[in-house]
Jmol script that loads the backbone (N, CA, C; Angstrom):
load data "model"
ATOM      1  N   MET A   1      -5.264 -50.810  76.548  1.00  0.00           N
ATOM      2  CA  MET A   1      -4.131 -51.418  77.214  1.00  0.00           C
ATOM      3  C   MET A   1      -4.529 -52.785  77.757  1.00  0.00           C
ATOM      4  N   GLU A   2      -3.534 -53.633  77.879  1.00  0.00           N
ATOM      5  CA  GLU A   2      -3.741 -54.930  78.510  1.00  0.00           C
ATOM      6  C   GLU A   2      -3.811 -54.731  80.027  1.00  0.00           C
ATOM      7  N   THR A   3      -4.418 -55.689  80.711  1.00  0.00           N
ATOM      8  CA  THR A   3      -4.461 -55.636  82.168  1.00  0.00           C
ATOM      9  C   THR A   3      -4.078 -56.990  82.749  1.00  0.00           C
ATOM     10  N   HIS A   4      -3.427 -56.960  83.880  1.00  0.00           N
ATOM     11  CA  HIS A   4      -3.065 -58.154  84.641  1.00  0.00           C
ATOM     12  C   HIS A   4      -4.308 -58.609  85.410  1.00  0.00           C
ATOM     13  N   SER A   5      -4.364 -59.873  85.770  1.00  0.00           N
ATOM     14  CA  SER A   5      -5.519 -60.378  86.527  1.00  0.00           C
ATOM     15  C   SER A   5      -5.670 -59.649  87.866  1.00  0.00           C
ATOM     16  N   TYR A   6      -4.569 -59.225  88.477  1.00  0.00           N
ATOM     17  CA  TYR A   6      -4.651 -58.452  89.726  1.00  0.00           C
ATOM     18  C   TYR A   6      -5.433 -57.165  89.500  1.00  0.00           C
ATOM     19  N   PHE A   7      -5.162 -56.495  88.403  1.00  0.00           N
ATOM     20  CA  PHE A   7      -5.846 -55.240  88.095  1.00  0.00           C
ATOM     21  C   PHE A   7      -7.353 -55.462  87.976  1.00  0.00           C
ATOM     22  N   GLU A   8      -7.741 -56.553  87.359  1.00  0.00           N
ATOM     23  CA  GLU A   8      -9.160 -56.835  87.125  1.00  0.00           C
ATOM     24  C   GLU A   8      -9.875 -57.417  88.338  1.00  0.00           C
ATOM     25  N   ASN A   9      -9.175 -58.235  89.121  1.00  0.00           N
ATOM     26  CA  ASN A   9      -9.849 -58.999  90.168  1.00  0.00           C
ATOM     27  C   ASN A   9      -9.627 -58.512  91.597  1.00  0.00           C
ATOM     28  N   VAL A  10      -8.484 -57.955  91.897  1.00  0.00           N
ATOM     29  CA  VAL A  10      -8.176 -57.546  93.267  1.00  0.00           C
ATOM     30  C   VAL A  10      -8.278 -56.032  93.434  1.00  0.00           C
ATOM     31  N   ARG A  11      -7.676 -55.291  92.522  1.00  0.00           N
ATOM     32  CA  ARG A  11      -7.616 -53.835  92.627  1.00  0.00           C
ATOM     33  C   ARG A  11      -8.972 -53.163  92.787  1.00  0.00           C
ATOM     34  N   PRO A  12     -10.015 -53.567  92.065  1.00  0.00           N
ATOM     35  CA  PRO A  12     -11.294 -52.855  92.209  1.00  0.00           C
ATOM     36  C   PRO A  12     -11.829 -52.830  93.643  1.00  0.00           C
ATOM     37  N   ALA A  13     -11.604 -53.885  94.385  1.00  0.00           N
ATOM     38  CA  ALA A  13     -12.073 -53.909  95.774  1.00  0.00           C
ATOM     39  C   ALA A  13     -11.189 -53.058  96.680  1.00  0.00           C
ATOM     40  N   LYS A  14      -9.896 -53.021  96.390  1.00  0.00           N
ATOM     41  CA  LYS A  14      -8.960 -52.268  97.231  1.00  0.00           C
ATOM     42  C   LYS A  14      -8.929 -50.780  96.887  1.00  0.00           C
ATOM     43  N   HIS A  15      -9.103 -50.458  95.609  1.00  0.00           N
ATOM     44  CA  HIS A  15      -8.979 -49.070  95.146  1.00  0.00           C
ATOM     45  C   HIS A  15     -10.106 -48.713  94.162  1.00  0.00           C
ATOM     46  N   PRO A  16     -11.342 -48.763  94.613  1.00  0.00           N
ATOM     47  CA  PRO A  16     -12.464 -48.531  93.688  1.00  0.00           C
ATOM     48  C   PRO A  16     -12.561 -47.097  93.185  1.00  0.00           C
ATOM     49  N   GLU A  17     -11.858 -46.164  93.834  1.00  0.00           N
ATOM     50  CA  GLU A  17     -11.973 -44.754  93.458  1.00  0.00           C
ATOM     51  C   GLU A  17     -11.323 -44.441  92.111  1.00  0.00           C
ATOM     52  N   VAL A  18     -10.424 -45.293  91.637  1.00  0.00           N
ATOM     53  CA  VAL A  18      -9.746 -45.057  90.357  1.00  0.00           C
ATOM     54  C   VAL A  18     -10.359 -45.975  89.307  1.00  0.00           C
ATOM     55  N   SER A  19     -10.937 -45.385  88.284  1.00  0.00           N
ATOM     56  CA  SER A  19     -11.558 -46.175  87.218  1.00  0.00           C
ATOM     57  C   SER A  19     -10.498 -46.703  86.256  1.00  0.00           C
ATOM     58  N   ARG A  20     -10.886 -47.679  85.481  1.00  0.00           N
ATOM     59  CA  ARG A  20      -9.978 -48.216  84.459  1.00  0.00           C
ATOM     60  C   ARG A  20      -9.575 -47.110  83.489  1.00  0.00           C
ATOM     61  N   GLN A  21     -10.522 -46.269  83.097  1.00  0.00           N
ATOM     62  CA  GLN A  21     -10.230 -45.191  82.151  1.00  0.00           C
ATOM     63  C   GLN A  21      -9.212 -44.212  82.735  1.00  0.00           C
ATOM     64  N   GLN A  22      -9.366 -43.887  84.005  1.00  0.00           N
ATOM     65  CA  GLN A  22      -8.406 -42.985  84.650  1.00  0.00           C
ATOM     66  C   GLN A  22      -7.029 -43.636  84.730  1.00  0.00           C
ATOM     67  N   ALA A  23      -6.986 -44.916  85.064  1.00  0.00           N
ATOM     68  CA  ALA A  23      -5.709 -45.632  85.147  1.00  0.00           C
ATOM     69  C   ALA A  23      -5.020 -45.672  83.787  1.00  0.00           C
ATOM     70  N   GLU A  24      -5.764 -45.946  82.737  1.00  0.00           N
ATOM     71  CA  GLU A  24      -5.179 -45.966  81.398  1.00  0.00           C
ATOM     72  C   GLU A  24      -4.663 -44.590  81.008  1.00  0.00           C
ATOM     73  N   TRP A  25      -5.409 -43.549  81.352  1.00  0.00           N
ATOM     74  CA  TRP A  25      -4.975 -42.191  81.019  1.00  0.00           C
ATOM     75  C   TRP A  25      -3.648 -41.866  81.706  1.00  0.00           C
ATOM     76  N   VAL A  26      -3.540 -42.207  82.996  1.00  0.00           N
ATOM     77  CA  VAL A  26      -2.296 -41.955  83.728  1.00  0.00           C
ATOM     78  C   VAL A  26      -1.146 -42.746  83.103  1.00  0.00           C
ATOM     79  N   ALA A  27      -1.399 -44.005  82.763  1.00  0.00           N
ATOM     80  CA  ALA A  27      -0.346 -44.839  82.170  1.00  0.00           C
ATOM     81  C   ALA A  27       0.140 -44.267  80.840  1.00  0.00           C
ATOM     82  N   ARG A  28      -0.757 -43.658  80.093  1.00  0.00           N
ATOM     83  CA  ARG A  28      -0.396 -43.117  78.771  1.00  0.00           C
ATOM     84  C   ARG A  28       0.104 -41.676  78.818  1.00  0.00           C
ATOM     85  N   HIS A  29      -0.194 -40.962  79.892  1.00  0.00           N
ATOM     86  CA  HIS A  29       0.178 -39.543  80.007  1.00  0.00           C
ATOM     87  C   HIS A  29       0.857 -39.248  81.343  1.00  0.00           C
ATOM     88  N   PRO A  30       1.887 -40.004  81.692  1.00  0.00           N
ATOM     89  CA  PRO A  30       2.503 -39.776  83.003  1.00  0.00           C
ATOM     90  C   PRO A  30       3.244 -38.444  83.067  1.00  0.00           C
ATOM     91  N   GLU A  31       3.150 -37.818  84.209  1.00  0.00           N
ATOM     92  CA  GLU A  31       3.965 -36.630  84.477  1.00  0.00           C
ATOM     93  C   GLU A  31       5.310 -37.051  85.045  1.00  0.00           C
ATOM     94  N   TYR A  32       5.319 -38.196  85.724  1.00  0.00           N
ATOM     95  CA  TYR A  32       6.522 -38.714  86.360  1.00  0.00           C
ATOM     96  C   TYR A  32       6.556 -40.222  86.168  1.00  0.00           C
ATOM     97  N   GLU A  33       7.769 -40.765  86.068  1.00  0.00           N
ATOM     98  CA  GLU A  33       7.932 -42.211  85.927  1.00  0.00           C
ATOM     99  C   GLU A  33       9.187 -42.642  86.671  1.00  0.00           C
ATOM    100  N   GLU A  34       9.118 -43.842  87.239  1.00  0.00           N
ATOM    101  CA  GLU A  34      10.241 -44.392  87.997  1.00  0.00           C
ATOM    102  C   GLU A  34      10.254 -45.898  87.768  1.00  0.00           C
ATOM    103  N   VAL A  35      11.430 -46.478  87.619  1.00  0.00           N
ATOM    104  CA  VAL A  35      11.552 -47.924  87.446  1.00  0.00           C
ATOM    105  C   VAL A  35      11.748 -48.556  88.816  1.00  0.00           C
ATOM    106  N   GLN A  36      10.950 -49.581  89.091  1.00  0.00           N
ATOM    107  CA  GLN A  36      11.084 -50.322  90.339  1.00  0.00           C
ATOM    108  C   GLN A  36      12.200 -51.354  90.194  1.00  0.00           C
ATOM    109  N   GLU A  37      12.672 -51.882  91.300  1.00  0.00           N
ATOM    110  CA  GLU A  37      13.728 -52.897  91.272  1.00  0.00           C
ATOM    111  C   GLU A  37      13.309 -54.152  90.518  1.00  0.00           C
ATOM    112  N   ASN A  38      12.016 -54.451  90.507  1.00  0.00           N
ATOM    113  CA  ASN A  38      11.521 -55.652  89.830  1.00  0.00           C
ATOM    114  C   ASN A  38      11.244 -55.421  88.345  1.00  0.00           C
ATOM    115  N   GLY A  39      11.599 -54.248  87.822  1.00  0.00           N
ATOM    116  CA  GLY A  39      11.420 -53.953  86.402  1.00  0.00           C
ATOM    117  C   GLY A  39      10.086 -53.331  86.050  1.00  0.00           C
ATOM    118  N   ARG A  40       9.179 -53.286  87.004  1.00  0.00           N
ATOM    119  CA  ARG A  40       7.896 -52.618  86.754  1.00  0.00           C
ATOM    120  C   ARG A  40       8.095 -51.107  86.792  1.00  0.00           C
ATOM    121  N   PHE A  41       7.131 -50.399  86.227  1.00  0.00           N
ATOM    122  CA  PHE A  41       7.203 -48.945  86.167  1.00  0.00           C
ATOM    123  C   PHE A  41       6.131 -48.323  87.045  1.00  0.00           C
ATOM    124  N   ARG A  42       6.523 -47.329  87.812  1.00  0.00           N
ATOM    125  CA  ARG A  42       5.572 -46.492  88.542  1.00  0.00           C
ATOM    126  C   ARG A  42       5.368 -45.245  87.696  1.00  0.00           C
ATOM    127  N   ARG A  43       4.124 -44.908  87.471  1.00  0.00           N
ATOM    128  CA  ARG A  43       3.808 -43.695  86.721  1.00  0.00           C
ATOM    129  C   ARG A  43       2.779 -42.898  87.505  1.00  0.00           C
ATOM    130  N   TRP A  44       2.983 -41.582  87.525  1.00  0.00           N
ATOM    131  CA  TRP A  44       2.073 -40.692  88.238  1.00  0.00           C
ATOM    132  C   TRP A  44       1.564 -39.610  87.305  1.00  0.00           C
ATOM    133  N   ALA A  45       0.336 -39.210  87.528  1.00  0.00           N
ATOM    134  CA  ALA A  45      -0.229 -38.028  86.877  1.00  0.00           C
ATOM    135  C   ALA A  45      -1.349 -37.507  87.774  1.00  0.00           C
ATOM    136  N   TYR A  46      -1.573 -36.221  87.665  1.00  0.00           N
ATOM    137  CA  TYR A  46      -2.641 -35.593  88.439  1.00  0.00           C
ATOM    138  C   TYR A  46      -3.954 -35.804  87.702  1.00  0.00           C
ATOM    139  N   VAL A  47      -4.961 -36.312  88.408  1.00  0.00           N
ATOM    140  CA  VAL A  47      -6.285 -36.541  87.830  1.00  0.00           C
ATOM    141  C   VAL A  47      -7.231 -35.530  88.468  1.00  0.00           C
ATOM    142  N   GLU A  48      -7.658 -34.574  87.675  1.00  0.00           N
ATOM    143  CA  GLU A  48      -8.483 -33.482  88.207  1.00  0.00           C
ATOM    144  C   GLU A  48      -9.794 -33.971  88.798  1.00  0.00           C
ATOM    145  N   ASP A  49     -10.418 -34.971  88.177  1.00  0.00           N
ATOM    146  CA  ASP A  49     -11.686 -35.492  88.700  1.00  0.00           C
ATOM    147  C   ASP A  49     -11.547 -36.020  90.128  1.00  0.00           C
ATOM    148  N   LEU A  50     -10.366 -36.503  90.468  1.00  0.00           N
ATOM    149  CA  LEU A  50     -10.118 -37.055  91.804  1.00  0.00           C
ATOM    150  C   LEU A  50      -9.415 -36.059  92.722  1.00  0.00           C
ATOM    151  N   ASN A  51      -8.912 -34.981  92.144  1.00  0.00           N
ATOM    152  CA  ASN A  51      -8.191 -33.950  92.897  1.00  0.00           C
ATOM    153  C   ASN A  51      -6.974 -34.527  93.628  1.00  0.00           C
ATOM    154  N   HIS A  52      -6.326 -35.507  92.984  1.00  0.00           N
ATOM    155  CA  HIS A  52      -5.153 -36.188  93.554  1.00  0.00           C
ATOM    156  C   HIS A  52      -4.253 -36.690  92.434  1.00  0.00           C
ATOM    157  N   TYR A  53      -3.003 -36.979  92.815  1.00  0.00           N
ATOM    158  CA  TYR A  53      -2.136 -37.742  91.927  1.00  0.00           C
ATOM    159  C   TYR A  53      -2.549 -39.201  92.013  1.00  0.00           C
ATOM    160  N   VAL A  54      -2.534 -39.867  90.872  1.00  0.00           N
ATOM    161  CA  VAL A  54      -2.798 -41.299  90.808  1.00  0.00           C
ATOM    162  C   VAL A  54      -1.502 -41.979  90.391  1.00  0.00           C
ATOM    163  N   ARG A  55      -1.183 -43.075  91.084  1.00  0.00           N
ATOM    164  CA  ARG A  55      -0.026 -43.883  90.704  1.00  0.00           C
ATOM    165  C   ARG A  55      -0.537 -45.143  90.029  1.00  0.00           C
ATOM    166  N   VAL A  56       0.041 -45.474  88.904  1.00  0.00           N
ATOM    167  CA  VAL A  56      -0.239 -46.749  88.260  1.00  0.00           C
ATOM    168  C   VAL A  56       1.058 -47.541  88.216  1.00  0.00           C
ATOM    169  N   ILE A  57       0.904 -48.845  88.305  1.00  0.00           N
ATOM    170  CA  ILE A  57       2.037 -49.750  88.166  1.00  0.00           C
ATOM    171  C   ILE A  57       1.833 -50.488  86.851  1.00  0.00           C
ATOM    172  N   VAL A  58       2.852 -50.418  86.005  1.00  0.00           N
ATOM    173  CA  VAL A  58       2.802 -51.033  84.681  1.00  0.00           C
ATOM    174  C   VAL A  58       3.904 -52.092  84.627  1.00  0.00           C
ATOM    175  N   LEU A  59       3.592 -53.245  84.041  1.00  0.00           N
ATOM    176  CA  LEU A  59       4.571 -54.328  83.952  1.00  0.00           C
ATOM    177  C   LEU A  59       5.726 -53.945  83.024  1.00  0.00           C
ATOM    178  N   PRO A  60       6.823 -54.707  83.068  1.00  0.00           N
ATOM    179  CA  PRO A  60       7.996 -54.362  82.255  1.00  0.00           C
ATOM    180  C   PRO A  60       7.734 -54.235  80.753  1.00  0.00           C
ATOM    181  N   ASP A  61       6.654 -54.830  80.261  1.00  0.00           N
ATOM    182  CA  ASP A  61       6.334 -54.686  78.834  1.00  0.00           C
ATOM    183  C   ASP A  61       5.836 -53.284  78.489  1.00  0.00           C
ATOM    184  N   ARG A  62       5.613 -52.461  79.530  1.00  0.00           N
ATOM    185  CA  ARG A  62       5.149 -51.074  79.415  1.00  0.00           C
ATOM    186  C   ARG A  62       3.725 -50.937  78.864  1.00  0.00           C
ATOM    187  N   GLU A  63       3.019 -52.046  78.737  1.00  0.00           N
ATOM    188  CA  GLU A  63       1.674 -52.024  78.164  1.00  0.00           C
ATOM    189  C   GLU A  63       0.617 -52.667  79.051  1.00  0.00           C
ATOM    190  N   THR A  64       1.022 -53.347  80.115  1.00  0.00           N
ATOM    191  CA  THR A  64       0.070 -54.083  80.945  1.00  0.00           C
ATOM    192  C   THR A  64      -0.083 -53.405  82.300  1.00  0.00           C
ATOM    193  N   LEU A  65      -1.313 -52.981  82.592  1.00  0.00           N
ATOM    194  CA  LEU A  65      -1.612 -52.359  83.884  1.00  0.00           C
ATOM    195  C   LEU A  65      -1.676 -53.423  84.971  1.00  0.00           C
ATOM    196  N   PHE A  66      -1.000 -53.153  86.083  1.00  0.00           N
ATOM    197  CA  PHE A  66      -1.009 -54.072  87.213  1.00  0.00           C
ATOM    198  C   PHE A  66      -1.806 -53.514  88.388  1.00  0.00           C
ATOM    199  N   ASN A  67      -1.662 -52.208  88.659  1.00  0.00           N
ATOM    200  CA  ASN A  67      -2.332 -51.613  89.806  1.00  0.00           C
ATOM    201  C   ASN A  67      -2.543 -50.129  89.546  1.00  0.00           C
ATOM    202  N   ALA A  68      -3.487 -49.533  90.259  1.00  0.00           N
ATOM    203  CA  ALA A  68      -3.746 -48.091  90.163  1.00  0.00           C
ATOM    204  C   ALA A  68      -4.423 -47.643  91.445  1.00  0.00           C
ATOM    205  N   PHE A  69      -3.942 -46.522  91.992  1.00  0.00           N
ATOM    206  CA  PHE A  69      -4.515 -46.028  93.237  1.00  0.00           C
ATOM    207  C   PHE A  69      -4.159 -44.564  93.432  1.00  0.00           C
ATOM    208  N   ILE A  70      -4.945 -43.891  94.266  1.00  0.00           N
ATOM    209  CA  ILE A  70      -4.636 -42.516  94.642  1.00  0.00           C
ATOM    210  C   ILE A  70      -3.394 -42.556  95.522  1.00  0.00           C
ATOM    211  N   ASP A  71      -2.423 -41.722  95.183  1.00  0.00           N
ATOM    212  CA  ASP A  71      -1.190 -41.640  95.965  1.00  0.00           C
ATOM    213  C   ASP A  71      -1.215 -40.313  96.716  1.00  0.00           C
ATOM    214  N   SER A  72      -1.943 -40.295  97.817  1.00  0.00           N
ATOM    215  CA  SER A  72      -2.169 -39.039  98.539  1.00  0.00           C
ATOM    216  C   SER A  72      -0.897 -38.462  99.145  1.00  0.00           C
ATOM    217  N   GLY A  73       0.126 -39.268  99.318  1.00  0.00           N
ATOM    218  CA  GLY A  73       1.375 -38.779  99.869  1.00  0.00           C
ATOM    219  C   GLY A  73       2.377 -38.323  98.831  1.00  0.00           C
ATOM    220  N   PHE A  74       2.024 -38.456  97.553  1.00  0.00           N
ATOM    221  CA  PHE A  74       2.978 -38.119  96.492  1.00  0.00           C
ATOM    222  C   PHE A  74       3.150 -36.619  96.341  1.00  0.00           C
ATOM    223  N   THR A  75       4.395 -36.215  96.223  1.00  0.00           N
ATOM    224  CA  THR A  75       4.720 -34.844  95.841  1.00  0.00           C
ATOM    225  C   THR A  75       5.738 -34.931  94.713  1.00  0.00           C
ATOM    226  N   PRO A  76       5.631 -34.079  93.708  1.00  0.00           N
ATOM    227  CA  PRO A  76       6.543 -34.152  92.562  1.00  0.00           C
ATOM    228  C   PRO A  76       8.022 -34.094  92.948  1.00  0.00           C
ATOM    229  N   GLU A  77       8.346 -33.496  94.069  1.00  0.00           N
ATOM    230  CA  GLU A  77       9.738 -33.398  94.490  1.00  0.00           C
ATOM    231  C   GLU A  77      10.340 -34.758  94.832  1.00  0.00           C
ATOM    232  N   GLU A  78       9.489 -35.770  95.080  1.00  0.00           N
ATOM    233  CA  GLU A  78       9.968 -37.102  95.451  1.00  0.00           C
ATOM    234  C   GLU A  78      10.706 -37.792  94.322  1.00  0.00           C
ATOM    235  N   VAL A  79      10.290 -37.551  93.103  1.00  0.00           N
ATOM    236  CA  VAL A  79      10.814 -38.305  91.961  1.00  0.00           C
ATOM    237  C   VAL A  79      12.031 -37.623  91.406  1.00  0.00           C
TER     238      VAL A  79
END
end "model"
wireframe off; spacefill off
backbone 0.3
color backbone group
């Protein structure tokens, strides 16, 4: 997958617990998806290695990762 400069340069310092491989897996295998007002996509999937749901933000092209982080407050009932 393509990545935005934010994903490569800012996200690792803010959210080092989620690897690029985990973020790509969530983006490609979402359990839940929601469209943001700005056209970006929120995608969630449970990552067993982290024992949490991970949220990734994908740009409107659906192929470029923008952000990825553990969403400790996420519950499937929200979506």
